[in-house]
BAPATI-649830 format. One record per residue (C-alpha): x, y, z; residue in one letter; residue number from 0. Coordinates in pm, 1 decimal. Example, Ala and Ser with C-alpha at 12.3 -4.5 7.8 and 13.67 -1.06 7.14 Angstrom:
2
PASE         u         v         w  aa    i
PASE    1230.0    -450.0     780.0   a    0
PASE    1367.0    -106.0     714.0   s    1
This chain:
454
PASE         u         v         w  aa    i
PASE       0.0       0.0       0.0   m    0
PASE     128.7     345.0     -89.5   t    1
PASE     184.8     606.2     178.6   e    2
PASE     -84.2     817.1      12.2   t    3
PASE    -336.5     537.7      34.7   a    4
PASE    -234.6     463.5     392.2   r    5
PASE    -290.1     824.8     490.5   a    6
PASE    -618.5     836.6     305.2   a    7
PASE    -759.9     529.8     474.7   a    8
PASE    -933.1     735.0     740.1   p    9
PASE    -912.4     617.6    1097.0   d   10
PASE   -1127.9     916.2    1191.2   t   11
PASE   -1100.4    1142.3    1492.9   e   12
PASE    -775.8    1022.5    1652.5   t   13
PASE    -477.8    1041.1    1426.5   a   14
PASE    -266.6     779.3    1601.1   e   15
PASE    -377.2     436.7    1721.1   h   16
PASE    -173.0     129.0    1786.1   s   17
PASE    -227.8    -186.6    1584.9   a   18
PASE    -382.5    -343.4    1893.0   a   19
PASE    -638.8     -64.6    1913.4   a   20
PASE    -752.8    -147.7    1562.3   e   21
PASE    -831.9    -509.3    1640.4   q   22
PASE   -1185.4    -621.5    1694.4   a   23
PASE   -1281.7    -569.7    2057.8   p   24
PASE   -1205.4    -873.7    2265.4   g   25
PASE    -953.8   -1014.9    2019.6   a   26
PASE    -623.8   -1131.7    2159.3   s   27
PASE    -310.3    -954.1    2046.0   a   28
PASE    -197.2   -1087.0    1709.3   q   29
PASE      67.3    -983.1    1460.5   p   30
PASE     -75.6    -735.0    1208.7   p   31
PASE    -191.2    -888.0     884.3   l   32
PASE      14.9    -837.4     572.4   a   33
PASE    -141.6    -605.4     312.1   p   34
PASE    -219.3    -898.9      83.5   v   35
PASE    -401.9   -1072.8     368.9   e   36
PASE    -608.0    -760.1     446.5   v   37
PASE    -696.7    -726.7      80.3   e   38
PASE    -807.3   -1089.5      61.8   a   39
PASE   -1016.0   -1054.8     378.4   a   40
PASE   -1192.4    -737.8     264.2   v   41
PASE   -1252.9    -880.9     -82.0   h   42
PASE   -1409.6   -1187.4      80.0   a   43
PASE   -1640.0    -956.4     276.7   i   44
PASE   -1732.2    -785.5     -49.6   g   45
PASE   -1807.6   -1117.0    -217.5   d   46
PASE   -2030.6   -1225.2      70.4   r   47
PASE   -2206.5    -888.7      58.9   a   48
PASE   -2267.9    -932.5    -314.6   r   49
PASE   -2429.5   -1271.3    -253.6   a   50
PASE   -2639.1   -1125.9      28.2   a   51
PASE   -2746.3    -833.1    -190.1   s   52
PASE   -2909.1   -1071.6    -435.9   r   53
PASE   -3125.7   -1210.0    -156.0   v   54
PASE   -3208.1    -861.1     -28.7   m   55
PASE   -3311.4    -753.4    -379.1   a   56
PASE   -3578.2   -1026.9    -375.8   r   57
PASE   -3705.0    -955.0     -24.1   a   58
PASE   -4052.5    -805.3     -15.2   n   59
PASE   -4155.8    -512.8     198.5   r   60
PASE   -4315.9    -720.5     474.7   a   61
PASE   -3997.8    -921.9     518.7   w   62
PASE   -3775.0    -614.9     533.8   k   63
PASE   -4009.0    -430.2     768.9   d   64
PASE   -4019.6    -731.2     999.3   r   65
PASE   -3639.2    -722.4    1011.4   a   66
PASE   -3631.6    -350.6    1093.7   l   67
PASE   -3876.8    -389.9    1380.5   r   68
PASE   -3689.2    -693.8    1508.7   a   69
PASE   -3365.6    -491.6    1507.5   i   70
PASE   -3538.1    -221.0    1710.8   g   71
PASE   -3657.4    -479.5    1964.7   d   72
PASE   -3307.2    -626.4    1985.9   a   73
PASE   -3148.8    -284.8    2045.7   l   74
PASE   -3379.3    -227.7    2341.2   k   75
PASE   -3330.9    -580.2    2474.1   a   76
PASE   -2952.9    -540.3    2461.7   k   77
PASE   -2939.4    -174.9    2563.9   e   78
PASE   -2718.9    -240.6    2866.7   s   79
PASE   -2471.0    -431.3    2651.1   q   80
PASE   -2457.4    -145.1    2400.5   i   81
PASE   -2411.0     119.5    2669.2   l   82
PASE   -2135.1     -82.5    2834.7   a   83
PASE   -1948.9    -104.9    2503.9   a   84
PASE   -2004.1     266.2    2445.6   n   85
PASE   -1866.2     347.5    2791.1   a   86
PASE   -1537.7     179.1    2692.3   k   87
PASE   -1513.4     394.2    2380.0   d   88
PASE   -1593.1     711.3    2574.5   l   89
PASE   -1331.7     625.9    2836.3   e   90
PASE   -1070.7     569.8    2566.5   a   91
PASE   -1172.9     893.9    2396.0   g   92
PASE   -1126.6    1096.8    2711.0   r   93
PASE    -787.9     935.0    2770.8   a   94
PASE    -685.8    1027.7    2414.4   n   95
PASE    -790.8    1390.1    2461.7   g   96
PASE   -1090.3    1372.2    2227.4   t   97
PASE   -1279.1    1702.0    2215.8   s   98
PASE   -1610.4    1747.6    2394.3   a   99
PASE   -1788.5    1788.2    2059.3   a  100
PASE   -1658.6    1455.1    1929.3   l  101
PASE   -1733.8    1282.3    2259.5   l  102
PASE   -2091.3    1405.9    2223.0   d  103
PASE   -2109.1    1249.5    1877.3   r  104
PASE   -1965.8     926.9    2012.6   l  105
PASE   -2198.6     897.3    2310.6   a  106
PASE   -2505.3     676.1    2318.0   l  107
PASE   -2768.0     714.8    2590.1   t  108
PASE   -3097.1     535.5    2655.6   p  109
PASE   -3272.9     830.7    2492.1   a  110
PASE   -3051.7     811.5    2183.2   r  111
PASE   -3109.7     437.2    2156.6   i  112
PASE   -3482.9     508.3    2179.6   d  113
PASE   -3430.7     750.8    1891.0   g  114
PASE   -3265.8     478.1    1683.9   l  115
PASE   -3554.8     243.4    1754.9   v  116
PASE   -3804.9     513.5    1659.5   a  117
PASE   -3615.9     578.5    1333.4   a  118
PASE   -3629.2     207.6    1247.6   l  119
PASE   -4003.1     204.0    1316.6   e  120
PASE   -4044.9     508.5    1092.4   t  121
PASE   -3846.9     336.1     816.6   l  122
PASE   -4068.3      30.3     847.9   a  123
PASE   -4371.0     253.0     799.0   g  124
PASE   -4239.1     418.5     483.1   l  125
PASE   -4321.4     287.8     135.1   p  126
PASE   -4070.2      49.3     -18.3   d  127
PASE   -3888.9     236.6    -295.9   p  128
PASE   -3791.0     -86.0    -474.3   v  129
PASE   -4013.4    -152.8    -772.9   g  130
PASE   -4173.5     192.2    -780.8   s  131
PASE   -4219.0     321.2   -1134.2   v  132
PASE   -4034.8     642.4   -1216.3   v  133
PASE   -4195.9     669.5   -1559.9   r  134
PASE   -4345.4     445.3   -1824.1   g  135
PASE   -4544.6     431.8   -2143.4   q  136
PASE   -4665.9     206.8   -2421.5   t  137
PASE   -4490.9     291.7   -2746.3   l  138
PASE   -4670.2     307.2   -3085.6   p  139
PASE   -4517.5     -32.2   -3173.8   n  140
PASE   -4678.0    -190.7   -2868.6   g  141
PASE   -4367.5    -215.6   -2648.9   l  142
PASE   -4447.1    -155.9   -2284.0   r  143
PASE   -4161.6      48.2   -2132.0   v  144
PASE   -4108.1     147.1   -1771.2   r  145
PASE   -3822.5     272.3   -1557.1   q  146
PASE   -3831.9     128.0   -1204.8   v  147
PASE   -3630.7     173.4    -886.6   r  148
PASE   -3395.1    -110.0    -793.2   v  149
PASE   -3137.9    -148.2    -513.3   p  150
PASE   -2784.4     -19.8    -560.8   m  151
PASE   -2650.6    -362.2    -457.5   g  152
PASE   -2358.0    -328.4    -216.5   v  153
PASE   -2333.6       4.3     -34.6   v  154
PASE   -2024.4      87.1     171.5   a  155
PASE   -1992.6     363.6     429.0   a  156
PASE   -1684.8     513.1     593.6   i  157
PASE   -1768.7     737.3     885.9   y  158
PASE   -1637.3     887.1    1206.0   e  159
PASE   -1726.3     835.7    1572.7   a  160
PASE   -2103.3     824.7    1525.5   r  161
PASE   -2229.0     480.3    1635.1   p  162
PASE   -2586.4     589.2    1561.6   n  163
PASE   -2481.1     601.9    1197.1   v  164
PASE   -2415.0     227.4    1211.0   t  165
PASE   -2783.5     161.4    1274.7   v  166
PASE   -2915.5     440.3    1049.7   d  167
PASE   -2716.5     331.0     745.8   i  168
PASE   -2786.8     -37.4     801.4   a  169
PASE   -3159.0      28.8     837.7   g  170
PASE   -3176.6     239.2     523.2   l  171
PASE   -2969.9     -10.5     325.5   a  172
PASE   -3186.8    -304.4     431.8   l  173
PASE   -3517.0    -130.3     361.0   k  174
PASE   -3393.1     -30.1      14.1   s  175
PASE   -3286.9    -389.9     -59.4   g  176
PASE   -2910.1    -345.4     -33.2   n  177
PASE   -2625.2    -509.0     152.1   a  178
PASE   -2394.3    -276.9     344.3   v  179
PASE   -2025.9    -281.1     445.0   i  180
PASE   -1931.0     -48.3     729.4   l  181
PASE   -1605.5     117.0     835.3   r  182
PASE   -1677.4     306.3    1154.9   g  183
PASE   -1330.1     376.3    1288.7   g  184
PASE   -1146.3     280.0    1603.5   s  185
PASE   -1290.4     560.0    1818.3   a  186
PASE   -1623.6     373.9    1828.4   a  187
PASE   -1481.3      22.9    1790.5   a  188
PASE   -1649.4    -139.4    2090.8   h  189
PASE   -1988.0      21.2    2027.2   t  190
PASE   -1990.7     -54.5    1655.8   n  191
PASE   -1885.8    -415.3    1714.3   a  192
PASE   -2175.1    -462.6    1956.7   a  193
PASE   -2422.0    -301.5    1716.5   l  194
PASE   -2305.3    -500.1    1413.1   v  195
PASE   -2335.3    -825.3    1610.4   d  196
PASE   -2693.1    -735.6    1703.0   i  197
PASE   -2779.1    -642.7    1345.1   l  198
PASE   -2634.6    -964.4    1202.8   r  199
PASE   -2795.3   -1190.2    1463.7   d  200
PASE   -3132.5   -1027.0    1410.5   t  201
PASE   -3118.0   -1062.4    1032.4   l  202
PASE   -3038.6   -1429.0    1071.9   d  203
PASE   -3331.3   -1470.2    1312.5   s  204
PASE   -3581.3   -1342.5    1054.5   v  205
PASE   -3438.4   -1545.2     768.0   g  206
PASE   -3241.4   -1272.6     592.4   l  207
PASE   -2867.0   -1309.6     529.0   p  208
PASE   -2648.4   -1190.1     815.8   a  209
PASE   -2391.5   -1089.4     553.5   d  210
PASE   -2622.6    -809.3     443.5   a  211
PASE   -2448.1    -614.9     724.9   v  212
PASE   -2071.2    -648.0     764.0   q  213
PASE   -1783.5    -440.0     898.7   s  214
PASE   -1417.3    -404.9     803.6   v  215
PASE   -1326.2    -234.0    1131.7   d  216
PASE   -1112.9    -532.2    1238.5   a  217
PASE    -874.1    -451.5     951.0   y  218
PASE    -812.1     -90.7    1053.2   g  219
PASE    -694.7     176.6     813.9   r  220
PASE    -569.0     -80.1     567.1   e  221
PASE    -915.3    -234.3     553.5   g  222
PASE   -1066.7     106.3     481.1   g  223
PASE    -814.9     165.6     202.6   a  224
PASE    -894.4    -170.5      40.7   v  225
PASE   -1266.9     -96.9      68.4   l  226
PASE   -1215.1     227.4    -124.2   m  227
PASE   -1048.9      30.9    -405.5   k  228
PASE   -1301.3    -257.1    -414.9   a  229
PASE   -1453.6    -153.5    -745.3   r  230
PASE   -1673.6    -433.7    -873.2   g  231
PASE   -1739.9    -561.5    -523.2   r  232
PASE   -1881.8    -232.7    -389.9   v  233
PASE   -2130.8     -33.9    -598.4   d  234
PASE   -2122.6     296.4    -412.6   v  235
PASE   -1923.8     438.9    -121.8   l  236
PASE   -2054.2     709.4     110.3   i  237
PASE   -1813.0     895.8     341.9   p  238
PASE   -1961.9    1072.2     640.9   r  239
PASE   -1760.0    1293.1     871.6   g  240
PASE   -1523.5    1588.3     867.5   g  241
PASE   -1357.8    1749.9     569.7   r  242
PASE   -1033.2    1551.4     596.1   e  243
PASE   -1215.9    1219.4     596.9   l  244
PASE   -1448.5    1310.0     312.3   i  245
PASE   -1180.5    1453.7      86.1   q  246
PASE    -946.9    1160.3     140.6   s  247
PASE   -1221.9     919.5      35.0   v  248
PASE   -1321.5    1132.3    -264.3   v  249
PASE    -962.2    1162.9    -386.5   l  250
PASE    -844.2     806.8    -321.4   e  251
PASE   -1147.9     589.9    -393.3   s  252
PASE   -1189.7     403.9    -720.5   t  253
PASE   -1539.5     300.3    -610.0   v  254
PASE   -1805.1     556.4    -711.3   p  255
PASE   -1852.4     802.3    -423.0   v  256
PASE   -2151.9    1007.9    -316.5   i  257
PASE   -1983.5    1303.4    -152.6   e  258
PASE   -2130.4    1425.1     172.4   t  259
PASE   -2008.9    1757.9     296.0   g  260
PASE   -1902.1    1951.0     598.4   e  261
PASE   -2150.3    2204.2     721.7   g  262
PASE   -2022.8    2561.4     718.5   n  263
PASE   -2382.4    2675.2     764.6   v  264
PASE   -2502.8    3036.8     739.8   h  265
PASE   -2805.7    3230.0     860.2   i  266
PASE   -2881.4    3577.2     722.7   f  267
PASE   -3083.6    3802.6     951.6   v  268
PASE   -3263.9    4047.8     723.5   d  269
PASE   -3358.2    4402.6     823.5   a  270
PASE   -3722.9    4298.9     859.0   s  271
PASE   -3653.0    3997.8    1082.8   a  272
PASE   -3864.1    3970.3    1396.4   d  273
PASE   -3647.5    3988.4    1710.5   e  274
PASE   -3816.1    3707.3    1903.0   e  275
PASE   -3807.1    3477.1    1599.4   m  276
PASE   -3440.7    3558.5    1532.6   a  277
PASE   -3340.8    3484.7    1892.6   v  278
PASE   -3533.4    3156.0    1899.2   d  279
PASE   -3396.1    3032.7    1565.7   i  280
PASE   -3034.6    3133.1    1627.8   l  281
PASE   -3022.1    2991.2    1980.4   v  282
PASE   -3167.1    2663.9    1854.4   n  283
PASE   -2946.1    2649.9    1544.5   a  284
PASE   -2627.3    2707.2    1747.5   k  285
PASE   -2686.7    2548.7    2088.2   t  286
PASE   -2941.8    2268.4    2053.7   q  287
PASE   -2665.2    2028.6    1949.9   r  288
PASE   -2353.5    2218.1    1842.2   p  289
PASE   -2145.9    1914.0    1741.3   s  290
PASE   -2346.4    1825.2    1428.1   v  291
PASE   -2319.2    1939.5    1068.6   c  292
PASE   -2648.5    2132.3    1046.0   n  293
PASE   -2553.5    2368.6    1328.5   t  294
PASE   -2513.3    2732.3    1222.6   v  295
PASE   -2151.2    2848.5    1209.3   e  296
PASE   -2183.0    3201.7    1065.9   t  297
PASE   -2454.2    3463.0    1116.7   v  298
PASE   -2482.1    3756.8     878.6   l  299
PASE   -2681.8    4052.4    1012.0   v  300
PASE   -2828.1    4329.1     794.9   h  301
PASE   -2683.9    4665.8     898.7   r  302
PASE   -3038.3    4803.8     952.6   d  303
PASE   -3150.6    4513.7    1170.4   s  304
PASE   -3217.5    4591.1    1536.4   t  305
PASE   -3200.1    4232.9    1665.2   v  306
PASE   -2823.3    4201.7    1716.4   l  307
PASE   -2812.5    4307.6    2084.5   p  308
PASE   -3085.2    4060.9    2185.1   a  309
PASE   -2933.2    3781.2    1977.2   v  310
PASE   -2583.4    3843.4    2111.5   a  311
PASE   -2703.3    3845.7    2473.5   r  312
PASE   -2904.3    3526.0    2428.1   a  313
PASE   -2610.1    3343.7    2271.6   l  314
PASE   -2361.0    3471.2    2530.6   a  315
PASE   -2590.3    3357.2    2812.2   e  316
PASE   -2568.2    3006.2    2669.6   r  317
PASE   -2190.6    3008.2    2657.0   g  318
PASE   -2142.8    3081.0    2287.7   v  319
PASE   -1806.2    3237.7    2206.3   r  320
PASE   -1842.3    3504.6    1936.7   l  321
PASE   -1594.7    3589.6    1658.6   h  322
PASE   -1709.8    3915.4    1499.7   v  323
PASE   -1612.4    4173.5    1241.7   d  324
PASE   -1551.8    4538.7    1324.9   g  325
PASE   -1905.2    4662.0    1255.6   r  326
PASE   -2054.7    4389.7    1472.2   t  327
PASE   -1806.3    4453.4    1753.0   m  328
PASE   -1915.0    4817.7    1769.3   a  329
PASE   -2282.4    4720.8    1794.8   a  330
PASE   -2252.8    4456.4    2068.3   l  331
PASE   -2436.3    4536.6    2391.3   p  332
PASE   -2252.5    4604.4    2713.7   e  333
PASE   -2134.9    4291.1    2886.8   g  334
PASE   -2115.8    4072.9    2573.7   v  335
PASE   -1755.4    3985.9    2494.5   r  336
PASE   -1624.1    3882.4    2155.1   a  337
PASE   -1300.2    3850.8    1964.8   e  338
PASE   -1211.5    3986.7    1623.4   e  339
PASE   -1288.0    3748.3    1338.4   a  340
PASE   -1037.5    3653.6    1069.9   t  341
PASE   -1085.0    3482.9     734.8   d  342
PASE   -1019.9    3154.0     911.9   a  343
PASE   -1337.3    3207.5    1115.3   d  344
PASE   -1552.6    3252.4     805.2   w  345
PASE   -1415.8    2920.5     675.0   a  346
PASE   -1446.9    2723.8     998.8   t  347
PASE   -1699.3    2455.1    1086.1   e  348
PASE   -1667.5    2496.5    1464.0   y  349
PASE   -1902.5    2214.9    1568.6   m  350
PASE   -1885.7    2368.3    1914.9   d  351
PASE   -2023.9    2667.4    2106.0   l  352
PASE   -1846.7    2916.4    1880.7   e  353
PASE   -2000.7    3140.2    1616.7   l  354
PASE   -1877.5    3387.7    1356.8   a  355
PASE   -2089.5    3702.3    1312.1   v  356
PASE   -2063.7    3971.0    1044.5   a  357
PASE   -2267.6    4280.7     967.3   t  358
PASE   -2353.3    4317.5     596.6   v  359
PASE   -2498.4    4595.5     384.0   e  360
PASE   -2788.8    4382.6     267.6   g  361
PASE   -2903.3    4069.5      88.4   l  362
PASE   -2651.7    4099.4    -196.5   d  363
PASE   -2353.0    4117.3      36.9   e  364
PASE   -2491.6    3832.0     245.1   a  365
PASE   -2527.5    3608.7     -58.4   m  366
PASE   -2180.9    3704.6    -182.2   a  367
PASE   -2036.2    3604.0     155.5   h  368
PASE   -2222.1    3271.8     138.2   i  369
PASE   -2099.9    3204.9    -216.0   r  370
PASE   -1741.3    3259.5    -102.8   r  371
PASE   -1741.1    3061.8     221.2   w  372
PASE   -2027.1    2811.4     210.7   s  373
PASE   -1971.2    2436.2     181.1   t  374
PASE   -2309.2    2400.6      10.2   g  375
PASE   -2482.7    2229.2     301.7   h  376
PASE   -2756.1    2453.3     447.7   t  377
PASE   -2827.7    2826.1     448.5   e  378
PASE   -3121.3    3013.1     602.7   a  379
PASE   -3278.0    3357.3     594.4   i  380
PASE   -3484.2    3516.8     870.3   i  381
PASE   -3706.8    3777.0     712.1   t  382
PASE   -4056.0    3920.4     675.3   n  383
PASE   -3976.7    4042.2     323.2   d  384
PASE   -4127.1    3797.2      73.3   l  385
PASE   -3921.7    3930.5    -218.4   a  386
PASE   -3595.8    3883.5     -27.6   n  387
PASE   -3701.1    3533.5      76.3   a  388
PASE   -3772.4    3439.8    -284.4   e  389
PASE   -3439.0    3581.0    -404.7   r  390
PASE   -3254.0    3393.6    -132.6   f  391
PASE   -3426.8    3067.1    -230.2   i  392
PASE   -3353.2    3117.7    -598.9   a  393
PASE   -2992.1    3236.3    -577.8   e  394
PASE   -2836.7    3048.5    -286.5   v  395
PASE   -2687.7    2727.9    -425.0   d  396
PASE   -2686.6    2485.7    -132.3   s  397
PASE   -2839.7    2145.7     -72.7   a  398
PASE   -3094.7    2293.5     168.4   a  399
PASE   -3227.2    2649.8     187.4   v  400
PASE   -3455.2    2756.3     470.3   m  401
PASE   -3678.3    3052.9     539.1   v  402
PASE   -3763.1    3143.1     898.7   n  403
PASE   -3661.9    2803.9    1036.8   a  404
PASE   -3366.6    2655.2    1222.4   s  405
PASE   -3095.9    2491.5    1015.2   t  406
PASE   -3120.1    2194.7    1253.7   r  407
PASE   -3406.3    2067.2    1035.8   f  408
PASE   -3164.3    1957.9     762.4   t  409
PASE   -3190.3    1599.2     876.0   d  410
PASE   -3342.4    1291.4     717.4   g  411
PASE   -3555.1    1210.8    1020.1   g  412
PASE   -3684.5    1566.5    1052.5   e  413
PASE   -3768.4    1590.5     682.0   l  414
PASE   -3972.2    1269.6     678.8   g  415
PASE   -3710.5    1028.2     541.2   l  416
PASE   -3697.7     817.6     857.3   g  417
PASE   -3320.0     844.4     878.9   a  418
PASE   -3034.8     942.8     652.1   e  419
PASE   -2714.4     795.7     517.2   v  420
PASE   -2566.2    1142.7     508.1   g  421
PASE   -2625.7    1485.7     358.7   i  422
PASE   -2497.3    1508.4       4.9   s  423
PASE   -2355.7    1841.8    -105.9   t  424
PASE   -2288.3    1727.1    -461.4   q  425
PASE   -2533.7    1759.0    -749.3   k  426
PASE   -2522.3    1418.0    -917.4   l  427
PASE   -2768.0    1142.3    -821.6   h  428
PASE   -2843.4    1271.3    -471.8   a  429
PASE   -2842.7    1609.2    -297.6   r  430
PASE   -2933.1    1692.6      59.6   g  431
PASE   -3039.3    1430.2     315.7   p  432
PASE   -3015.4    1085.5     156.7   m  433
PASE   -3290.4     843.4     246.7   g  434
PASE   -3435.1     531.4      90.0   l  435
PASE   -3480.3     658.3    -265.8   a  436
PASE   -3120.0     781.4    -275.1   e  437
PASE   -2995.9     426.1    -209.1   l  438
PASE   -3165.1     300.8    -523.3   t  439
PASE   -3084.3     330.7    -889.3   t  440
PASE   -3313.5     253.2   -1181.9   t  441
PASE   -3358.9     -20.1   -1435.5   k  442
PASE   -3540.1      -3.5   -1769.1   w  443
PASE   -3786.8    -286.1   -1832.2   i  444
PASE   -3913.5    -338.8   -2184.2   v  445
PASE   -4186.2    -596.0   -2257.9   q  446
PASE   -4309.6    -690.2   -2601.0   g  447
PASE   -4473.8    -957.1   -2814.3   e  448
PASE   -4199.7   -1028.0   -3064.5   g  449
PASE   -4131.0    -675.2   -3193.5   q  450
PASE   -3810.7    -619.6   -3387.2   v  451
PASE   -3650.1    -289.1   -3480.2   r  452
PASE   -3705.0    -194.6   -3845.3   p  453
């Protein structure tokens, strides 16, 4: 393996881990596998996933929904086992100096497990995308033509310390008739191993192939690198995490990639914005869960707006550290402290209780700032001016654009998808939160009675 590929095989949050830390939890210390052995092992996983995907493609909705509900029951039944495994990962994270924001992402609680169960139940209640007709017609020569949704086949995901993603992606993949291969990183090794075991055992119990859910975590960074090169065994690869992880997968993978993006999210407070609404939205968008990608990172305030003092006080009261430009600094109320912003602040996805704030001349300057610094994830406007709202919707080129609502709603569960594989910031195939339909492709079916082309 080249040094480039080794560096690109993302281990996730912690840059350095010993070979022992990359082993499957509970495994005894063994010499690291040679690259050729890792490649053979990951390819075997891919081959088993391909075989399982053929079974999943034939599974009807009732069968898949039964599996999803059974997984939810198993998660609750084994909650203490999951939390014990998660406690080991959290302890290791603290010892390694993992940031509070990443520890929050890593943590599972009874409430968060309940959320996973609820998401699985929601998925079970959604229509099966497989077999739905995108379009169709009967041609003048009598041929009956239709384009239908079919599973992707084998979906792989490489993601950071988010054990909830293990269940979300597996649930979406199963409901859409796919097999899935997971690389969740060593930071969540114990938790992910426990979850994958539960998923596999439950699939087996309902008569679906356990190999529809597999992990390459036991093979560490090398396993992730091989997974990125497993073209022909993996149909699509989805990275989910920070910029470094995503870009390494995009640049190094030979498997087709759906690029998810970091969330340098903006909210523009227009001159007509209502003060109470602005305070409520901005406090929610920054503090409700600051460690996730749909949290606001930059606020742009119209120079004629009067809401800045109230907004600044509300954010400061909740421990938000402000990075502001000169015009904003001069308008801050007494008692609210801030530091001068630099270009680095406009480019930063803080994922913490920090926020960049700038005062702008108006809508045009706000949109110019967004065009320069946005990652194309989510942008919002708070306004009572319908014309400005319509311009913002039409001209801001991001995966999600919101009017008078918190950016925290850019989420598959919140937007009615049940869960999400990730939030795509690209424009091909999928954009925005990716749910069931985004894990399908299409197939043309042509039926005739002996027609030949003249």
